[in-house]
C-alpha positions as CSV (number, residue, x, y, z in Angstrom):
1,X,-112.6,-35.4,174.7
2,X,-109.9,-33.4,176.4
3,X,-107.5,-35.2,178.7
4,X,-106.0,-33.1,181.5
5,X,-103.2,-34.1,183.8
6,X,-102.7,-32.6,187.2
7,X,-99.4,-32.3,189.1
8,X,-100.0,-31.3,192.7
9,X,-97.9,-30.8,195.8
10,X,-98.9,-30.2,199.4
11,X,-97.6,-28.6,202.5
12,X,-98.8,-28.6,206.1
13,X,-99.8,-32.2,206.3
14,X,-97.7,-33.0,209.4
15,X,-99.3,-33.2,212.8
16,X,-99.8,-29.8,214.4
17,X,-99.7,-27.9,211.1
18,X,-102.1,-25.0,211.4
19,X,-102.8,-24.8,207.6
20,X,-102.9,-27.4,204.9
21,X,-102.4,-26.3,201.3
22,X,-102.2,-27.9,197.9
23,X,-101.1,-26.3,194.8
24,X,-100.3,-27.4,191.3
25,X,-100.8,-27.3,187.6
26,X,-103.1,-28.7,185.0
27,X,-101.6,-29.7,181.7
28,X,-103.1,-31.1,178.5
29,X,-101.3,-34.3,177.4
30,X,-99.0,-32.5,174.9
31,X,-98.1,-29.9,177.5
32,X,-97.3,-32.5,180.2
33,X,-95.1,-34.5,177.8
34,X,-93.3,-31.3,176.7
35,X,-92.8,-30.2,180.3
36,X,-91.5,-33.6,181.3
37,X,-89.1,-33.9,178.4
38,X,-87.7,-30.3,178.6
39,X,-87.4,-30.4,182.4
40,X,-85.4,-33.6,182.2
41,X,-83.1,-31.8,179.7
42,X,-82.6,-28.9,182.2
43,X,-81.8,-31.3,185.1
44,X,-79.5,-33.6,183.1
45,X,-76.3,-31.5,183.3
46,X,-76.9,-31.1,187.1
47,X,-77.0,-34.8,187.7
48,X,-73.2,-34.9,188.0
49,X,-73.5,-32.5,190.8
50,X,-76.0,-34.6,192.7
51,X,-79.2,-33.0,191.6
52,X,-81.8,-35.5,190.4
53,X,-85.0,-33.5,191.3
54,X,-86.2,-30.0,192.0
55,X,-87.5,-29.0,195.4
56,X,-88.0,-25.2,195.7
57,X,-87.4,-24.9,199.5
58,X,-84.2,-27.0,199.2
59,X,-83.0,-24.9,196.2
60,X,-83.8,-21.6,197.9
61,X,-82.2,-22.5,201.2
62,X,-79.9,-24.1,199.8
63,X,-80.0,-27.5,201.4
64,X,-79.3,-31.0,200.3
65,X,-77.7,-31.3,196.8
66,X,-78.6,-27.7,196.0
67,X,-75.8,-26.5,198.2
68,X,-73.5,-27.6,195.3
69,X,-74.9,-24.7,193.2
70,X,-74.1,-21.1,193.3
71,X,-76.8,-18.5,193.9
72,X,-76.7,-17.5,190.2
73,X,-77.1,-21.2,189.2
74,X,-80.0,-21.7,191.6
75,X,-81.7,-18.5,190.4
76,X,-81.2,-19.7,186.8
77,X,-82.8,-23.0,187.7
78,X,-85.8,-21.3,189.1
79,X,-86.0,-19.1,186.0
80,X,-85.9,-22.1,183.7
81,X,-88.7,-23.8,185.6
82,X,-90.9,-20.7,185.6
83,X,-90.4,-20.3,181.9
84,X,-91.2,-23.9,181.1
85,X,-94.3,-23.8,183.3
86,X,-95.5,-20.7,181.4
87,X,-94.9,-22.4,178.1
88,X,-96.7,-25.7,178.9
89,X,-99.3,-25.3,181.6
90,X,-103.0,-24.7,181.0
91,X,-104.0,-23.7,184.5
92,X,-102.5,-23.2,187.9
93,X,-104.3,-23.5,191.2
94,X,-103.8,-23.4,195.0
95,X,-106.1,-24.0,197.9
96,X,-105.7,-24.0,201.6
97,X,-107.7,-24.5,204.8
98,X,-106.9,-23.9,208.4
99,X,-107.0,-27.2,210.4
100,X,-109.2,-25.5,213.1
101,X,-111.8,-24.6,210.4
102,X,-111.7,-28.1,208.9
103,X,-112.2,-29.7,212.3
104,X,-115.1,-27.3,213.2
105,X,-116.8,-28.0,209.8
106,X,-116.4,-31.8,210.1
107,X,-118.0,-31.6,213.6
108,X,-120.8,-29.3,212.5
109,X,-121.7,-31.1,209.3
110,X,-121.6,-34.8,210.0
111,X,-121.8,-35.8,206.4
112,X,-123.7,-39.0,205.6
113,X,-122.6,-42.0,203.6
114,X,-118.9,-41.4,204.2
115,X,-118.7,-38.8,201.5
116,X,-116.9,-36.2,203.5
117,X,-113.3,-35.5,202.8
118,X,-111.3,-37.4,205.4
119,X,-108.5,-35.0,205.9
120,X,-107.7,-31.3,205.1
121,X,-105.3,-32.6,202.4
122,X,-108.1,-34.5,200.6
123,X,-110.4,-31.5,200.8
124,X,-107.7,-29.2,199.4
125,X,-107.1,-31.6,196.5
126,X,-110.8,-31.9,195.7
127,X,-111.4,-28.2,195.9
128,X,-108.4,-27.5,193.5
129,X,-110.6,-28.5,190.7
């Protein structure tokens, strides 16, 4: 039996967001373990500069602790992450839905037995697979 591990992130879940989207990657157990180990190695030297995680928008801006890195360092960090993903991931996915479309469908298709996705976020997660 194959064991797959998903790592997902979302955007647009705040009130008033016109679109909700979820994206992420599917790893096998070995790929996820290699990714986690190698990514910790990449971040380790940056801890002294206040970086304990990676968040693309903060790194790109730069905002938060990423303001402590030069543009070249931030681009290298992105490059390291992209290469590590290429080496370890089995499958990448993204899905999105406009809030207006979600609300219209929920009204039109009153699904029985409470089996309808309760939010656009849940629907996007379910449809990612």
